[in-house]
N, C-alpha and C positions, 0 to 999 in steps of 0.2 A: 504494500500500500504506500503510495507516494505521499510525502509531506508537501502540501501545496499551499502557497500563500496567495492572498488576494489583496491587491491594492485598490482602494476606493476612497473617495472623499467627496462630500457634498459640494465642495468648491468647483468640482468639474461641471456641475449643473449651472454655474454662473456664467458660462460662455454660451452665447446663442447668436445666430446670424439672421434672425427673422422668423416669423411664424411658419412660413412655408418652406423653410430650408430643410433639406433632408438630414443634414448633420445637426441634430437637435438634442437637447437634454433628454428627450423621451427615450433615446437609445439606451442610456444608462439606467433609466427607471425601468425599462423593460427587462434588461439583463438582471438587475437586482431583484425585481419581482419574481422572475423565473427561478433564480437560484434559491431564493427564500422559500418559494412554494414547493420546489422539488426536494428540498432538504440538503442540497449541495452546499449552500451557504454555511451551514453549521459544521461541515467537514473541513472547512478552509481555515487557515491561520490568517487572521486579520492583521494587515500591515498598515500603519499610519504614515502617510506621506508628509513630506515637508516641501517647502519651496526650494527648488534647486539653486545652489549658489551660482552666481554669474560666471565664476571662473570655470565651472564645469561646462556650462552652456557654450562658452567661448571656445571650447575645444572643437566645436563643430560650426558655430555661427560667428560671423564677423561682428566685432564690437559696434561698428557703425550701424549695422542692421538692427542690432538689439536696441540701440539708442533711438533709431528711427521708429521702432515699434512703440517705445515709450512716448515719443513725441506725438504719434498719431493716435494713441489710445484716446477714445472719446470719453468725456465726462457723462454723456448721456447719448442715447441713440446708437448709431452705427457709423463706422468709418470703413469704407470699401478699400481693400488692398488690391483685389483683382475682381473680375466679374463673378467669381464663385466664393470669394473669401472676404469676410469683413470682421471687424472687431466691435465689441460692445465693452462697457466698463469692466466686466468681469473676465474678459478674454485673457489678458496677460497673466493674471493670477492663476487661472486655470491651466494655462500652458506651462508656467513655471512649476506648478504643483504636479502636473503630469510628469514632467521630466524628473522632478524630485521623487515622485513615487517609484519610478523605475530605478533610481539610484538606491532608494531604501530596499527595494527588492533584491538588487545586486548584493548589497551588504548582507541581507538575511541569508541569501544562498551561500555566499562565500564564507560566512561565519558558521555555517552548518545548522542554522535554525530550521531551514526548510530545504527541500530539494529543487522544487520548481516554483514559479510564481506566474500569476496572470494579473496584469495591470489593467483594470477596467477604467481607463483614463480617456479623457478628451480635453481639448481637440486632438485629432489624430496628428501624425507627424511625418510620415515617410515621403511626402511631396515637398516638404520645406527644404529649400536650398540654403547654402551658407549665407546668402545675402538677400533673400527675398522669400516671402510667404507664397504659397501656391496650393491650389486644390484642397481647400479647407484646413490647411496645415500651417503652423506658425513656427514651432520648434520641433526638430527631428528627434523625438524622444528615444527611439531605439539607437540611433547613431550616437547621441549624447551618452547613453548608458554604456554602449560598447567602448567608447573612448575612456569613460570614467573607469570602467572595469580594468582596462589595460593600464591606466595610470596608477590606480590604487592597489591593484593586486598583481601587477607585473605578469599578466598572461600574454602569451605570444600569438595565439591563434584563436580567432573568433569566427564563428559561423553565424550569418544572418539569413534566415529563410523568410522570404516575403511571399505569402500566398494570397495577399489582397488581389482583387481582380484588376486593379490599376497598378501599373508599374511604379515601383518606388524610386523615382528619379533622384530625389534628394539623397537617399541612402547610397545609391549607386555612385553618385558623383562625389560623395564624401570619402569613399574608399576606393575609387577607381584605379589609383596607382599605388595601392597599399598591399604589400605582401602578407600582412598579418590578418586580413579579413577576407573570408570567402563569402561573397554575396550571391544568393540563389533566388531567382524570382520566376514565378509563373504568373501570367497576366493575359488578359484579353488584348488582342492586337489585330488590326489597328484600332486604337482606342486612346482615351486620355491617359497620360499626358503626351503621347506620341514618341516616347523613348522606349527602350527595352528590346531593341532588335537582337536577334541571335548573334549578329556580328559584333555586338558591343560586349567585349570580353575582358576589358581592362587594358591598362597600358603600363609601360615601364615595369617596375617590380611587381605590379599587380596584374600583369598580363596573364590571362587564363583563370583569374580568380573572380571574375564576374561571369555568372552563368545565367543567361536569360532564356526562358522557354516561352516564347509568345504563342498564344493559342487563339484559334480563329473564332471561337464561340460555340456554345453547345456542348462542350466537354463536361462529362459527369464524373461520378465517383471512381469508376474503373479507369478512366483516362488519366485522372490526376494521380491515382495510386501508381499507375504504370510509369508516369514521368518521375515521380518521387523515387521509386525503386530503381529505375534504370539510369537516371541521371544524377539525382541528388545523392543517393546512398554511396555509389562509387566515388563521387567527388569528395564527399565527406570522409570516406575511409582513407582516401589518399591525403587529405589535408589534416586529418586528426585534430579537430577543434577541441579547445580546452573549455569552451563555454558556448552555448547555443542560444541565440535570440530568434524569436518569431515576430515579424510584423504581421499580426493576426487580424487581417481584414476578413470579414465574413460575407462580402458582397459578391462572391462567386456562387452563392446559393441560388438555386433555381427560381426562387420567388423574389429575388432582389430586383427593385425597379430600375436600377441604374446600370445593369449589365445583362448579359445573355448567356450565362453559364448554367450548368445543370447539377452543381454539387448539392448534396443534402447534409443535414446535421450529422448523419452517420458517416458520410464521407469525410467531414472534418475530423471526426473521431479517429478514422483510419489514418488520416495524414498525421494527426497528433501522435499516434502510436509509432509511426515511422520515424518522425523527428525525435521522439523520446528515446527510441532505440539507438539512434545516433548519439544522443547525449549520454545514454547509459554506457555505450561502448567506448566513448572517447573522452567524455567530459565529467565523469563521476556523477552523471544524471543532472548536471547543472544546466538549467534551461529557464528562460524568462520570455514570456509572451506579452506583447503590448497590443491593445485594441487599436485597429486602424479603421477600416470601413465596415459597412453592413447597414443597410437602410430599410429593410423590411423588418419591422420590430419583432414580430413573432419568430421569424426565421433567424434573426440575429440572436435573440435570447436563447432559443433552443440550441443553436450551433455553439454558443459559448458554453452552455451547460454540458453539451456532449464533449466538447474539448476538455473541460475540467474533469468530467467523470473519467475520461480516458487517462488523464494524469493521475487521478486519485486511485484508480484501480490498476495502475501499472505496477509491475514487480519492482 
């Protein structure tokens, strides 16, 4: 039975981008409600996040960009950063506490308090670039946590698995020339944000350590499992990661309104077992997942529950 931590904080509900925006506080309310009603919540170790220190965020994001976010944060209403992404008065606090939640989870795992963790955080992060917000994202939570891990605990090899239906452009760019990070992504293509071609494989010391598997749409549980078994597992066995992160978007679910994939909640459990097996074989089971996308509330909640049950019931 795995010891699994959960990061959640009501401050994550303080970020919103308008009543009709799909990336809404209701996403976390649906997840929490599902976990409590199913009984999964009571099986998790609750982790209390804090606001990430600026020095850790600056491992990924330019100082000038962070200052621009502070200047543009509105006292009321919304400030648009791109056509899809805007700030409200609670946005920056939520983003910094999301990053801080991932750092707290890293510490808990590395200190041996838990084996894995799921960070039920928002706003999401994997589209955020070093110098601009993008695609509902402001701070790249997984990337910040990966760099923090390396600096604080001197680990040499980190695997980041991004199964969100949209390519994690910000994460890829953060580590594109880095030999210490293996980045693996499955995503619908052509699709937002337009990156993630199979020919994008890294450069310099990181050549070959970016693995993109663009999918045309309509792929389901068996298709995803085949990709993970045939592409991810051999790459991970060769790389031998010391810690595993998941950018855990659940918008490849068949019911998600923003994409056209065919994954089910059971499919996400199967992918979780594959990635957890990699962590068990190479990383002393150390694994951290951060919520990214997922916009059908019931499908999102059930998929997160299945993901956590797969971790809880793993050997």
